[in-house]
N, C-alpha and C positions, 0 to 999 in steps of 0.2 A: 504494500500500500504506500503510494508515493508520499502522502501527507504525514504519515506517522513519524518518519525521521525528522521532519521539520518541527513537529510539535514537542519533541523530546526536550528541546531547549527551554521550554517553559519551566521545567524543574531544574534546569542546570544553572540558570541565572538566579542564584539563590540569595545572595547577601548584597547589601548596598554599602560597602565599605569604600571610602575614597582615599586611595593612595596612588603614588606614582607607579607606573608600570615597571615591572622588574623582569630580568631575564630568568628563564626557567629552562632546565634541560628537558627538551621535548621527547627524548628517548628515541629508540629505533626498534624496528621489527626485524627479527631474524629467525627463519625456519619455524614460524608459528609462535614465536615467543617475543613478547615485548620486553625490552631491556632499557632501564633508566639508571645510568650510572650516577647521575646527579643526586637522586633520592636514594639510590642504593638498593634497588630491587628488580626482580623479573616477574613476569606473569605470562602464563601460557593460555591464550584464548581458545575457545572451542575449535576443534579441528575442522578444516575446510571452510571456515567462515571467511568473510571478505573484509579486509582492512580498507577503510576509506580515508582519503587524505585531506589536505587543506581546503580544497574546493568544497567538499561536503561540509566540513566543519564551519566554514565561513557562511555557507547557506543556512545551516542550522542556527548559527549565532544571529544572523540578521533577521530570519523569520521569527526566532524566539524573542528577540527584542521587541518586534512589533506586537507579537501575541501577548507578552506579559504586560506591556504598557496598556494595551487595549483592555486587559482583564482588570486593571486598576490595582494589581498586587504591588506594583512599584511604579514610581514616577520615571519619566524618561531619563532624568539626570541620574537617578540612582542606578538604573540599568546600565547607563553608559559607564559609570564609575565601576560597577561590578565587572563589566566586560574587560576593563583594563587590567583587572587583577585575576581574571579567570582564564585558565589555559587548558585547551583541549589536547590531551596527551594521546588518547587512543580512541578510535571510533570503529567498531566492528559490527557488521550485520551478517546474519545467516545467509542472506541472498544479496547480491549487489543491488544498491538502490536503483529503482527503475525497472527491475525485472518484471516482465509482463505476467499477469495471472497470480501474483502474490497478494493475498488478502491481509496477511500480517507478517511483519518482518522483525523477528526477535533481534535484540541488539545488546551489546556490551559497550559501555562508554566509561572513560576514565578522565577526570578533570582534576586540576590543581588550582586551589584558590588561596591567595595570600591572606593570612589571618594574624600575622605577628603583631599587628597594631591593636589587636583585640585580646588583651590578657585573660579575659573571661573564657576564651575558647582554648582550653588546655588539652582536650581529647576530642575524639570523634563524636562523643556523646553530646558535648556542648554545641558542636557544629550542627549536628542534626536537629537538636532542640531549637537552635536559633533559626534555622531555615524552615522548620516544619510549619510555622504559622503562615509563611509566605506561600508554601505549597498549598495550604488549605484555601488561600484566596484564589488560587487558579482552578479550584474545583477538585483537587486531589483529596482523597480520604485516607486518614491514618488507620491502618488495620491492626496496630498493636499499641498498647498504652505507653510503653517505655522502650527505648532502644536496647537491644540485647548485646552483650559483650561476646566477642569472638577473638581468637588469637591465631595468627598465621605467621609462621617463621619467627615467633616471638614478639611480633608487633601486635598492639592492641587496636582492634577495630570495633566499631559499634554498628549494628544493623537496624534498619527501620524499613517497613514495608508500606507501600502506598498503592491505592487503587484509584483509577480514574477512567473516564470514557473519552474516546476520540472518534468523532463521527459515528457515535452510537456503538462503537466496538470497545469491549472491556480491555483495559490495559493494567497489568500488574507490574510493579517495579520494586526491586530490592536495592537498598542503598547500603554500602559498607564504607564507613568513613574513619579516617585516622588523621592525626596531626603530626607532622614531622618537618623539622627545619623551617618552621614559620609558615608552613602551608598545610591546608587541609587537602588530603587526597581522598577523592570520592569515586568509588566504583559503582556504576549503575547497571543493573541487569533488568532487562525488559522482556516480558512475554505475555501471551494471551490469558494465562491463568497462573495461580499460585504454584501448582505442581511443576509446570514448565519452567517458571522462574527459579524455583528451588533447584531444579536440575541444572540450569545454566549457572547458577550461583555456586555450584560445587567446584567450578573452575577456580574459585578463590583458594582452594587447597593447593593450587600450583604456585601460589605466591611464595617467592623465595628471595633471600638476600643475595646481593652481588658479592661474590667471593673476591677479596683483594688479590691481585696477581702476586705470585711468589717471586721474591727477589733472589735470583740465582746467585750463588757465590757468597751469600750473606748468611752466617750462622748465628742464631741468637740462643744463648744459654741462660736459663733463668735460675735464680737461687744462688748465684755466685757473684762475687765482686771481681772486677777486672784486676788483673795482676799489674803491679807497677812496672813501668819500663825500666830495663836494666841501664844503669849509668855507664857511659862510655869510660873505658880505661884511660 
């Protein structure tokens, strides 16, 4: 369905924080795995799904800006400020956008939003709670009372589920959020029902930390003090 990808951005433009735009590692995709050395993690998206690039992300952002302003959830100025601090890192659809005959196109999206100016947002839980009221204004329904805690590769995430309708079609979304290095990282999984979303969200189990490269020729010994250099005769 061509319009579904465009309306996803309604729930992506979440907060109205005004700060100067900063540089963020956009990461890269290699052999079905998204790698982001800047944030220090990898994520393997569902097999045979299609990664979409900047053209799709820009279309989503522009359409989403129009939609969210029209809904009254945020002012145009707030949306503009949020866009400057919101970075689309990964956009993956089961089918390439525009494929004929597709009535629903499940998706996985990953965004990063700068939150270091908001000391009250310490974890993904605060991020989700801050943005939930805005999602409600766009028509989304919260399907659980409190975000639930999950851990992947030792990182703390919080999950929240949302339900909405797009052109009369039910849409379920699961959000996993964490805060790292001054940014909120938000994974969004979208499907036609809770069961399919839960199945897609299992890919969060592939979340792993980037292993630092081994420095060859350097040996580190722990628990001992370095020996003093011998004095020349």
